[in-house]
C-alpha positions as CSV (number, residue, x, y, z in Angstrom):
1,M,50.3,-7.7,17.2
2,C,48.9,-4.5,15.7
3,V,46.0,-6.3,14.0
4,L,44.6,-7.8,17.2
5,P,43.8,-4.5,19.1
6,I,42.5,-3.0,15.9
7,G,39.9,-5.8,15.6
8,V,38.9,-5.8,19.2
9,Y,38.5,-2.0,19.5
10,S,36.7,-1.8,16.1
11,R,33.9,-3.9,17.6
12,K,33.8,-1.7,20.6
13,V,33.6,1.3,18.4
14,R,30.6,-0.2,16.5
15,K,28.7,-1.0,19.7
16,S,29.5,2.4,21.4
17,A,28.6,4.4,18.2
18,R,25.2,2.6,18.2
19,N,24.7,3.5,21.8
20,V,25.7,7.1,21.1
21,Q,22.9,7.3,18.5
22,N,20.4,5.9,21.0
23,A,21.6,8.4,23.7
24,V,21.2,11.3,21.3
25,A,17.7,10.2,20.4
26,E,16.7,9.9,24.1
27,L,18.2,13.3,24.9
28,S,16.6,15.0,21.9
29,S,13.2,13.5,22.8
30,L,13.6,14.6,26.4
31,M,14.5,18.2,25.4
32,H,11.6,18.4,23.0
33,E,9.1,17.1,25.5
34,T,10.4,19.5,28.2
35,F,10.4,22.6,26.0
36,T,7.0,22.0,24.4
37,G,5.5,21.0,27.7
38,N,7.1,23.8,29.7
39,R,3.8,25.0,31.1
40,I,3.1,21.6,32.7
41,V,6.6,21.5,34.0
42,K,6.2,24.9,35.6
43,A,2.7,24.3,36.8
44,Y,3.6,21.1,38.7
45,N,7.0,22.4,39.9
46,L,8.8,19.7,37.8
47,E,11.9,21.8,37.0
48,K,14.2,19.8,39.3
49,A,12.9,16.5,38.0
50,A,13.3,17.7,34.4
51,L,16.8,18.9,35.1
52,E,17.8,15.6,36.8
53,K,16.5,13.6,33.8
54,F,18.4,15.9,31.4
55,Q,21.6,15.6,33.4
56,E,21.3,11.8,33.5
57,G,20.7,11.7,29.8
58,A,23.7,14.0,29.2
59,R,25.9,11.8,31.4
60,R,24.9,8.7,29.4
61,F,25.6,10.5,26.1
62,V,29.0,11.8,27.3
63,S,29.9,8.3,28.6
64,Q,29.2,6.7,25.3
65,V,31.1,9.4,23.4
66,M,34.1,8.9,25.6
67,R,33.9,5.2,24.9
68,V,34.1,5.9,21.2
69,V,37.0,8.3,21.7
70,R,39.0,5.7,23.7
71,A,38.2,3.0,21.2
72,N,39.5,5.3,18.4
73,E,42.6,6.4,20.2
74,I,43.9,3.2,21.9
75,P,44.7,1.3,18.8
76,S,46.7,4.2,17.5
77,T,48.6,4.5,20.7
78,F,49.2,0.8,20.9
79,T,50.6,0.9,17.3
80,E,53.0,3.6,18.4
81,F,54.1,1.6,21.4
82,V,54.6,-1.6,19.4
83,S,56.6,0.4,16.8
84,V,58.9,1.8,19.4
85,I,59.4,-1.6,21.0
86,G,60.2,-3.1,17.6
87,I,62.8,-0.4,16.7
88,S,64.3,-0.7,20.2
89,L,64.7,-4.5,19.8
90,V,66.3,-4.0,16.3
91,L,68.7,-1.4,17.7
92,L,69.5,-3.6,20.6
93,Y,70.2,-6.6,18.3
94,V,72.5,-4.4,16.1
95,A,74.4,-3.2,19.1
96,F,75.3,-6.8,20.1
97,H,75.9,-7.8,16.4
98,P,77.6,-4.8,14.8
99,K,78.9,-6.8,11.8
100,I,75.5,-8.1,10.7
101,I,74.2,-4.8,9.3
102,T,76.0,-1.7,8.0
103,P,75.2,1.8,9.2
104,G,73.7,2.7,5.9
105,D,71.3,-0.3,6.1
106,L,70.4,0.6,9.6
107,I,69.5,4.2,8.6
108,Q,67.5,2.9,5.7
109,F,65.6,0.5,7.9
110,I,64.8,3.2,10.5
111,L,63.7,5.7,7.8
112,S,61.4,3.0,6.3
113,I,59.8,2.4,9.7
114,V,59.3,6.2,10.2
115,L,57.7,6.5,6.7
116,L,55.5,3.5,7.3
117,Y,54.3,4.8,10.7
118,K,51.9,7.5,9.5
119,P,50.1,5.4,6.8
120,I,49.7,2.5,9.3
121,K,48.3,4.9,11.9
122,D,45.9,6.5,9.4
123,L,44.7,3.0,8.3
124,T,44.1,2.1,11.9
125,R,42.0,5.2,12.5
126,L,40.2,4.8,9.2
127,Y,39.3,1.2,10.0
128,T,37.7,2.2,13.4
129,Q,35.9,5.2,11.8
130,M,34.4,2.9,9.2
131,H,33.0,0.7,12.0
132,Q,31.7,3.9,13.7
133,A,30.0,5.1,10.6
134,A,28.5,1.6,9.9
135,A,27.0,1.6,13.4
136,S,25.7,5.2,13.1
137,S,24.1,4.5,9.7
138,Q,22.6,1.2,10.7
139,A,19.2,2.6,11.6
140,V,19.1,4.6,8.4
141,F,19.8,1.5,6.3
142,E,17.2,-0.5,8.2
143,M,14.6,2.2,7.4
144,L,15.6,2.2,3.8
145,A,15.3,-1.5,3.7
146,L,11.6,-1.4,4.8
147,R,9.1,-2.2,2.1
148,P,5.8,-0.4,2.0
149,T,2.7,-2.4,2.7
150,V,0.7,-0.3,0.3
151,I,1.9,-1.1,-3.2
152,E,1.4,1.4,-6.0
153,T,-0.2,-0.3,-9.1
154,A,1.9,-0.3,-12.2
155,T,-1.1,0.5,-14.5
156,P,-3.4,2.8,-12.5
157,A,-7.1,3.1,-13.5
158,P,-8.7,6.6,-13.7
159,L,-10.8,7.7,-10.7
160,Q,-13.7,10.0,-10.8
161,A,-14.9,10.5,-7.2
162,A,-17.3,13.3,-7.9
163,G,-20.9,11.9,-7.8
164,A,-19.6,8.4,-7.0
165,E,-20.6,6.3,-4.0
166,I,-18.1,4.7,-1.6
167,R,-18.4,1.0,-0.8
168,F,-16.7,-1.1,1.8
169,E,-17.2,-4.8,0.9
170,N,-16.5,-7.5,3.4
171,V,-13.5,-5.6,4.8
172,D,-11.3,-7.2,7.4
173,F,-8.3,-5.4,8.8
174,N,-5.8,-6.0,11.7
175,Y,-3.1,-3.9,13.3
176,D,-0.5,-6.7,13.6
177,D,-2.5,-9.3,15.5
178,K,-5.1,-6.9,16.9
179,P,-8.4,-7.0,14.9
180,A,-9.7,-3.5,13.9
181,L,-12.5,-4.3,11.4
182,R,-14.5,-7.4,10.9
183,N,-16.6,-8.2,7.8
184,L,-17.4,-4.5,7.4
185,N,-20.0,-3.7,4.7
186,L,-20.9,-0.1,4.3
187,T,-22.2,2.0,1.3
188,I,-22.0,5.7,1.4
189,K,-24.0,7.4,-1.4
190,A,-22.7,10.4,-3.3
191,G,-23.4,13.6,-1.5
192,Q,-24.3,11.9,1.7
193,M,-23.1,12.8,5.2
194,V,-22.2,9.7,7.2
195,A,-21.3,10.0,10.9
196,L,-19.3,7.2,12.5
197,V,-20.0,6.7,16.2
198,G,-18.5,4.3,18.7
199,S,-16.2,3.7,21.6
200,T,-12.4,4.1,21.4
201,G,-10.9,1.3,19.3
202,S,-14.2,0.5,17.5
203,G,-12.7,1.1,14.1
204,K,-13.9,4.6,13.2
205,T,-10.4,6.0,12.3
206,T,-9.5,2.8,10.6
207,I,-12.3,3.2,8.1
208,T,-10.9,6.6,7.0
209,N,-7.4,5.3,7.0
210,L,-8.4,2.6,4.5
211,L,-10.2,5.1,2.4
212,L,-7.1,7.3,2.2
213,R,-5.2,4.1,1.6
214,F,-2.7,4.5,4.4
215,Y,-3.3,0.8,4.7
216,D,-4.9,-2.0,2.6
217,P,-7.4,-4.4,4.1
218,Q,-6.4,-8.0,4.6
219,R,-9.7,-9.1,3.1
220,G,-12.3,-7.3,1.1
221,N,-12.4,-4.2,-1.1
222,V,-12.9,-0.5,-0.8
223,R,-14.4,1.0,-4.0
224,I,-15.2,4.5,-5.2
225,G,-17.6,4.5,-8.1
226,G,-17.1,0.8,-8.5
227,V,-13.3,1.1,-8.9
228,D,-11.2,-0.7,-6.3
229,I,-8.9,2.0,-4.9
230,R,-6.0,-0.4,-5.0
231,E,-6.2,-0.1,-8.8
232,V,-5.9,3.7,-8.6
233,A,-2.8,5.8,-8.3
234,I,-2.4,6.8,-4.7
235,K,-1.7,10.5,-5.6
236,D,-4.9,10.6,-7.7
237,L,-6.9,9.0,-4.9
238,R,-5.7,11.5,-2.2
239,N,-6.1,14.5,-4.5
240,Q,-9.9,13.8,-4.4
241,I,-10.1,13.7,-0.6
242,A,-9.9,16.5,1.8
243,L,-9.1,15.8,5.5
244,V,-9.8,18.0,8.5
245,S,-8.4,16.2,11.5
246,Q,-8.7,16.7,15.2
247,D,-4.9,16.5,15.3
248,I,-4.0,19.9,14.0
249,L,-0.8,20.1,12.0
250,L,0.6,23.4,10.7
251,F,4.1,23.8,9.4
252,N,6.6,26.5,10.6
253,D,5.8,28.7,7.6
254,T,3.5,31.5,6.7
255,I,-0.3,31.3,7.0
256,R,-0.6,31.6,3.2
257,H,1.7,28.7,2.7
258,N,-0.2,26.5,5.2
259,I,-3.5,27.2,3.5
260,A,-2.0,26.8,0.0
261,L,-1.0,23.2,0.8
262,G,-4.6,22.3,0.1
263,R,-4.1,22.8,-3.6
264,A,-0.8,23.2,-5.5
265,G,-0.6,26.4,-7.6
266,A,-3.5,28.1,-5.8
267,G,-3.5,31.9,-6.3
268,P,-3.8,34.6,-3.6
269,N,-7.5,35.3,-4.3
270,A,-8.4,31.6,-3.9
271,I,-6.4,31.4,-0.7
272,E,-8.1,34.5,0.8
273,T,-11.5,33.3,-0.3
274,A,-10.9,29.9,1.4
275,A,-9.9,31.8,4.6
276,K,-13.1,33.9,4.5
277,H,-15.3,30.7,4.2
278,A,-13.4,29.3,7.2
279,Y,-14.0,32.5,9.2
280,A,-10.2,32.9,9.4
281,H,-9.8,36.0,7.3
282,D,-10.5,38.5,10.1
283,F,-7.9,37.3,12.6
284,I,-5.4,36.8,9.8
285,M,-5.7,40.4,8.7
286,A,-5.5,41.6,12.3
287,K,-1.9,40.4,12.4
288,P,0.8,42.8,11.3
289,L,2.0,40.7,8.4
290,G,-1.4,39.3,7.5
291,F,-1.2,36.1,5.4
292,E,2.6,36.4,5.5
293,S,2.7,35.9,9.3
294,I,4.8,32.9,10.5
295,V,2.7,30.4,12.5
296,G,5.7,28.9,14.4
297,E,6.4,25.3,15.0
298,K,3.1,23.3,14.9
299,G,1.3,26.7,14.8
300,I,2.3,27.7,18.3
301,A,1.8,31.4,17.4
302,L,-1.9,30.8,16.9
303,S,-4.6,29.8,19.3
304,T,-6.1,26.3,19.0
305,G,-9.3,27.6,17.4
306,Q,-7.3,29.7,14.9
307,R,-5.1,26.7,14.0
308,Q,-8.2,24.6,13.3
309,R,-9.7,27.3,11.1
310,I,-6.5,27.4,9.0
311,T,-6.8,23.6,8.5
312,I,-10.4,24.0,7.5
313,A,-9.4,26.8,5.0
314,R,-6.9,24.3,3.6
315,A,-9.7,21.7,3.1
316,I,-12.0,24.3,1.5
317,L,-9.2,25.3,-0.9
318,R,-8.7,21.7,-1.9
319,D,-12.3,21.6,-3.2
320,A,-12.3,17.8,-3.2
321,P,-15.5,15.7,-3.8
322,I,-14.9,13.6,-0.7
323,L,-14.5,15.2,2.8
324,I,-13.3,13.5,6.0
325,L,-14.0,15.3,9.2
326,D,-12.3,13.9,12.4
327,E,-14.3,16.1,14.8
328,A,-13.1,19.2,13.1
329,T,-14.8,21.6,15.6
330,S,-13.9,19.8,18.9
331,A,-11.1,22.3,19.7
332,L,-13.3,25.4,19.2
333,D,-15.4,27.4,21.7
334,N,-19.1,27.7,21.2
335,E,-19.1,31.0,19.4
336,V,-16.3,30.1,17.0
337,E,-17.7,26.6,16.5
338,S,-21.0,28.0,15.3
339,M,-19.2,30.1,12.7
340,V,-17.0,27.2,11.5
341,Q,-19.9,24.8,11.5
342,A,-21.7,27.1,9.1
343,A,-18.6,27.1,6.9
344,L,-18.4,23.3,7.0
345,E,-22.1,22.9,6.2
346,E,-21.5,25.1,3.1
347,L,-18.4,23.0,2.3
348,M,-20.3,19.7,2.6
349,K,-22.9,20.7,0.1
350,G,-22.6,18.4,-2.9
351,R,-19.8,16.4,-1.3
352,T,-19.6,13.0,0.2
353,T,-18.7,13.5,3.8
354,I,-17.5,11.0,6.4
355,C,-17.6,12.5,9.9
356,I,-15.9,10.8,12.9
357,A,-18.3,12.1,15.5
358,H,-17.5,12.8,19.1
359,R,-20.4,15.1,19.8
360,L,-24.1,14.2,19.4
361,S,-24.9,17.7,18.2
362,T,-22.8,16.9,15.0
363,V,-24.3,13.4,14.6
364,Q,-27.9,14.6,14.5
365,K,-27.4,16.3,11.2
366,A,-26.0,13.2,9.4
367,D,-27.9,11.5,6.6
368,L,-26.7,8.2,8.0
369,I,-25.3,7.3,11.4
370,V,-23.1,4.2,11.7
371,V,-22.6,2.8,15.2
372,L,-19.5,0.7,15.5
373,S,-18.4,-1.7,18.2
374,E,-15.2,-3.8,18.1
375,G,-14.8,-3.4,14.4
376,R,-18.4,-4.3,13.5
377,I,-21.4,-2.3,12.5
378,I,-24.1,-2.8,15.1
379,E,-26.6,-0.1,14.1
380,T,-27.3,2.2,11.2
381,G,-30.0,4.8,10.5
382,T,-30.9,8.4,11.0
383,H,-30.9,10.1,14.4
384,A,-34.7,9.6,14.8
385,Q,-34.6,6.0,13.6
386,L,-31.9,5.0,16.0
387,L,-33.6,6.7,19.0
388,Q,-36.6,4.5,18.4
389,T,-34.5,1.3,18.4
390,R,-33.4,1.9,22.0
391,G,-30.0,0.4,21.3
392,T,-26.4,1.6,21.7
393,Y,-27.1,4.9,20.0
394,R,-30.0,5.6,22.3
395,R,-27.7,4.9,25.3
396,L,-25.2,7.4,23.9
397,Y,-28.0,9.9,23.4
398,E,-29.2,9.6,26.9
399,L,-25.6,10.1,28.2
400,G,-25.4,13.3,26.3
401,F,-28.9,14.7,26.9
402,S,-31.1,15.2,29.9
403,E,-34.9,15.0,29.8
404,G,-34.8,15.6,26.0
405,Q,-32.9,18.9,26.3
406,E,-29.4,19.2,24.9
407,Q,-26.8,20.0,27.6
408,A,-24.2,22.7,27.0
409,Q,-21.5,20.1,27.1
410,P,-21.6,16.3,26.8
411,S,-21.1,14.4,30.0
412,P,-17.7,13.0,30.9
413,D,-19.0,9.5,30.2
414,L,-20.0,10.6,26.7
415,A,-16.5,11.9,26.0
416,V,-15.2,8.4,26.8
417,V,-17.9,6.4,25.1
418,A,-18.2,8.4,21.9
419,E,-14.5,9.3,21.4
């Protein structure tokens, strides 16, 4: 009789423990969104709505926790109840049949039951706790069971990216069932600056993701200096590429540490020199602790422009032969952008640069402009050449310029088309 409730409630424990993990994840996500987006919450008077969502999430969490508590405690209580009933029946039987068992045997029997009670209760609790732990760790084991789609080669070939051209040969790539690139053929010569232009979803970021080998193409090859990057050690490949992304990521550490991530073992002089080239040195030294200032979570203690200049300093410190710019100056005001643009132009000298361009002012300086649409290259050429063809690039140009004069800011349509 004791085994049946243990089995039933163990299954309940497993299910409830899984729901507790989901409730904790939802509650944590809600709290993170609310705290990081506190200005939006305040600006739109969403305090009441945010509080109600939190209370609802907390109620779900408490409800699932109480389910686990009940499922843990009921089997133990039931075991005690059954034990008392069993002893009572034995005593009742002895009372009506006093000659069957001696007083000594009765005492021995009762003591045996008492001594067995705690181990049985502990085993019951342990069994339910094991089910709870199994449910809680299920997501972890599922993640550990995942196999990477990018496989490291057992015998990596050496890679020398300096002075080497980059080639995409007949590349096809899908995100699940969604096509991203189709029969892409692109050659980027050493030291060349190539700008990628196209609408959202045209495949610009996918090209850089394949070069960094975050993914492997389903068909075709990506080569650097004639070497297929799948034959190169991933660490060696990424050591020769510097990335400055529009999505700024700084760690909750010092400014010095965030810049030093660009190159392991970099000394203080190299870090400060990189900061000067990124026009970040002045604002860093204006802080009380200078390079030892903590930037906060995701760099919250710095302005957007300051955070971007820190990431540019990191890329400068890396001193890699290949540079990827994902609209590195998009978050800067005009004055700061001009300074950082000058630093980037100095950085790009002698390096192969791929620029995902959102602004036509950046595109015009490229040695080669590649216009993408639905994962295919539809136009290539310089700024002047593409204007003469009167194709997609010319349309983007006309959206961003008026009567041949550059506007102070691109039109809203351009922000959508050339994202």
